[in-house]
N, C-alpha and C positions, 0 to 999 in steps of 0.2 A: 463588327459589329461593339462587338468586343469592347474596345482599346475602345467606343465613345462610351459604353456606362462608366469604363471604368472610370475615365478622365472627366464625366457630367458630376457624380456622385460621391467629391469627400468625402473619409471614414472620420465618425467619430471622436474613433481612439488615439488618437492624435497624429505625429508623421505617421503611419506605420505601414503607409500606401490609399491602396485606392477600393473600394469596395469592390464587389464583381459579381459576376457570373460564380463557375468554378472555372478556372483559365484553365488552359495546356502543361501550365503549371504544375498546378495539381493534379492535374490526372500525372502527366513524365510522374512528379513522388507518388503517388501514391501506389502506385504498379510497378514500379524501380526502377522505371527508363532511364537507370544514370544516364546513357548516353543525351540518351533527347535531351533532356533535366541541363547537363549541362550545353548543349548546343541553344537553349530558351534564353538560359542566363546569362550564357558569353552573346547572345544577341539584344542585349540592354531589357527582355525580363525580369518585373523586381522579383528578387525572393519574398520580399514583406508583404506582398497584395490577400488581401484579405477578403474570401466568400459577406457574406450578408449576417452571416456568424461567428464574421471574426474569425475564423479557423482561415488561416497560414497555409500557403507549401510542407513549411518542416511540425505541421503538426497531424498532417495526413501521410507523412510518409513516418514520422511517428508512431501513428494508433496501425501503418502493418509492418511495424517492425525495418524499415527499407535502410539502410546501413549504411551504403553506397552514396544512398542518397538524399540523408541526412545530413551527410560531411558535408557531400556538395555542398549545399543550401548556409550552413555555419558558415562553412570559407568564406562565401558569397556574402556574408553579413545577412542573416539570418536571425533578425530578435529573438534571442535564446527564453526569455521566458513573457513575449508575451500571450497572450488571455487572450480562451472564444468568447463569446457573450455570456458565455454561462461561468468563465472562473478558471476555465483548464488555459493548463500548460502541456508545451509539448516532452513535461519531462513526467506529468498527468500521465499523457496520454501513448511515451512509450510509455510509461507500470502496463497500462490497461494493453494493451499490447503482449505484458511477458517479453519483455526485449532487454534483461540486462547488460546489453554493449549497445543497445543507441541511448542507455538509460544511460552508459558511461562514457558517452560520445558529450553531449550536452550536461553532464558535472563538468568537464573537462573544457568547457567551453562557459561557464561560469554564473549554471543553470540554479534556481535557488532552490535547495531538498524542502524548503520550511514556508512556499509561498500561505497567505491568506488564503482562511478558508471562505468562502462565500453556502449561499441556503445551497447552493449547485451545483455544488462542486465536493469533490475530497480533495484529500493530499493527496501526493503520489505513495507516499505509503499506502494511504490506506486503497490506493490504486492493483497496486501488487501484491496486497491482501484478498484484492478478490475476486483479483485472475490468479490469484496460490501460485503467485513465482516467487519463491523461496530464494533463488540468485536476489531478483529485485529490491526482496523485504532488506535481505543481508548488506547490499549495497547502499540502503536507503539508509539503515541506521548505523551504517559504518562511515556516513557523510552527515550526520547529525538531526537524523528526522526527527520527530518532537516522537515518541511513543507513543502519550496519551493528549496527540494532538485528535479534534474532540470535532468530531461527523454527526450534523443533524440526524442523518436517517441510522448510518449504523453505533455512532459513535466511537471508542479507540478502534486504534487498526485489531487487535486479539479484539473483539468483538465484531468485523466483519468477515474476519478467517475463522472464526469460530462458524458467525453466520454461516462460509460458504464450505464447510468442511478445508479447512486447507490447517490438517495438520501438521503441517508440517512451520508453513510459514508458523504457524503459532507458537509454536517451539523458540526458533527465532526472536518474533521479543517477549517469550517467557525470560529465553537466557540471558538479552539482553536486560531483561529488570521488569517489563512492562506488568503495572500496576496487576496482578490475576481480579483483585474483585472491585478494579475499576465499575462505576455504573451509568449506567445510560437510562433513566426514569424508572434504578434500581434494578436494572435487569442489567447481570451481569453475566461476562464470556459465559462460563458453565447454563446459564440459559438454552442460552444458543446455541451450546453442546449438546445436550440435553431432549432441544426442537430436533435437534437432524440426529438423535440417535444413534452416533458417534462412542462408543466407550473408549477405547484406545486413546479422544479429547478425553469427555470424560473423567481420566482416572490421570490424562497430567498433567490435568490441571489442578483439581484435589493435591495432587502429588504438590506442587507447586502454590498448594494453602489456598486452591477456591476455598468456598463457602457453600456447603452444602445445604444451609437454611435456611440463607439469604431468599427473601418474598419480595419483586417486583411491581409496578406500583399498580400490582393487580391480585395484591397478595400471594403468590406463588412462587411454589421456591423451584428449583431446575426438576427432579424427581415430577410435576404437577402437571412437566411438559412429555412428559413420555407417555408408552405407550403400555398399560398397565401388564405385567408378568414379561417384560418385553427385556433383553438385555441390559438396557440401557436403566430400567427401572430399577433391575434386581443389581442392577451395579448403587445405583444412586440408593437403595434401601440399605446396601453392604456401609457403604458410605457415612449413613445417619446413624446407627446402630453400632458400629463400631467407631471405638473414641483412634486415635491415633495414635501410633507407636511414639517417648520419648527420639528417640532419630527422628522418627518421620521432623517431629514440631522443632527440634535443632536446628534440622535442614532447611526446615523454615522462616525461621527466625534467624539465620544464620543469612540469607538468599536476599529477605528484604528488609536489612541491618542493611549487608553490603548493597546493595542495586545495582546500575546499569556495571558494576564495579563490579560483581561477582565473580564473573567471568577471567576476567585479567587479579584480581587480586590473589584468590583461594588454591591454584595452582604454585602459588610463591610459600604458602604458608611447609608452615617444619611439619607435617603428616601426612602421613601414607598413603601412594594413590593409590588405593581407591577409595579411603575416603574420600582424596576427592574426588576419583570419578563420584564415588556416590551424593556429595554436594553439586554435582553437577550434572548433576542424569544424565549422565554419558553411556 
């Protein structure tokens, strides 16, 4: 019956396979049954068969982090950048699963690190930040992911990392040159950090130049999203009332000037390692 369904309803998404309910190929890929998957492929099953949501077996293998199955599918000709009906690529799924191994394998097979964004999907870098896997975040950045790619729901990847309270991911982004005061409806990463009441995250954003006085589209500053008397509120109150030192302002100015090249250039400066560590937020 499955064969009749798939052969009767051609896909609207190009020559990538056929419409189908979830097939044995999808199930094997999702559950990591590599031997069964290979047998199905050797038996002639199409690795690019799609469900009604345009999900391929490669998508299913990636969202579950099934590295061996991902490799089998790619070696058998699976399309690396095929998109679901919502616009997600297998690389988006691998990052959403927090699997740098699957993500690297996809990139080695030519996966696009900056697929065009839609109203219903985020970039692989956004997905890595939402998941909170700093290894995936670094991998995407090292392969040219756009630090300021804008997702309709979150904003920039830095917004996503802070909204989900992933300080390690935020630090990787900031060290790579992400703009700390980038805004979505005037809302900055610092607004998100205040909402999750993460003092360490707030302090880090301010150290990178986060503006504690910025108001969002509701006219609220970051401190307005904290509980009165909480550690986060006291932290922001301190920064609002205490001017930055000259050395802090100098570090922020230098980092902003160097942008994404900061970590590459600063170790080469003819200054002491202690100062370099300070400039690099080590």
